[in-house]
C-alpha positions as CSV (number, residue, x, y, z in Angstrom):
1,M,-12.9,-15.4,3.9
2,K,-10.2,-12.8,4.7
3,R,-7.4,-12.5,2.0
4,I,-4.3,-10.3,1.7
5,P,-3.8,-9.1,-1.9
6,D,-0.2,-9.7,-2.9
7,T,1.6,-7.4,-5.4
8,D,5.2,-6.3,-6.1
9,E,3.8,-2.9,-7.1
10,T,3.7,-1.7,-3.4
11,P,6.4,-1.8,-0.7
12,A,6.4,-4.7,1.7
13,A,4.3,-4.3,4.8
14,V,6.1,-3.0,7.9
15,S,6.0,-5.2,11.1
16,A,2.9,-7.3,11.6
17,Y,0.7,-5.0,9.4
18,S,-0.9,-5.8,6.1
19,R,-1.0,-3.3,3.1
20,A,-4.6,-4.3,2.6
21,T,-7.1,-7.1,3.4
22,T,-10.2,-8.1,1.6
23,N,-13.2,-10.5,2.0
24,G,-13.9,-10.4,-1.7
25,S,-16.5,-7.6,-1.4
26,I,-14.6,-4.9,0.6
27,L,-11.0,-3.9,0.4
28,V,-9.6,-2.3,3.6
29,T,-6.4,-0.4,3.5
30,A,-4.6,1.3,6.4
31,G,-1.2,2.5,7.4
32,Q,0.0,3.2,3.9
33,S,3.6,4.3,4.0
34,L,5.7,6.7,2.1
35,H,7.8,4.0,0.5
36,I,8.1,3.1,-3.1
37,P,8.1,-0.6,-4.1
38,D,11.8,-1.0,-3.8
39,G,11.6,0.2,-0.1
40,E,13.0,3.7,-0.6
41,L,11.4,6.2,1.8
42,L,10.0,9.5,0.4
43,G,9.9,11.2,3.8
44,D,11.8,14.4,2.6
45,D,9.7,14.8,-0.6
46,P,7.0,17.4,-0.8
47,A,3.6,16.5,0.6
48,E,2.0,16.4,-2.9
49,E,4.5,13.6,-3.9
50,Q,4.0,11.7,-0.6
51,T,0.3,11.8,-1.1
52,R,0.6,10.6,-4.7
53,R,2.7,7.7,-3.6
54,C,0.3,6.6,-0.9
55,L,-2.6,6.7,-3.4
56,Q,-0.5,4.7,-5.9
57,N,0.1,2.1,-3.2
58,V,-3.7,1.9,-2.5
59,E,-4.4,1.7,-6.2
60,A,-1.9,-1.2,-6.7
61,S,-3.4,-3.1,-3.7
62,A,-6.9,-2.7,-5.2
63,A,-5.7,-3.9,-8.6
64,A,-4.1,-7.0,-7.0
65,E,-7.5,-7.8,-5.3
């Protein structure tokens, strides 16, 4: 059964997209944004910081699973 992990550790999904979905065995993430959990955009930050934030968002989604 498809489930969307819920956590306050990642920014809210934009539009009709989900931060992540799971069937209990596989976690699928896509379209990770450059936002921190409070919604602030990191668009002007260096690429290293943007990448770190995206990976932190993926990690938080996996932990919520």
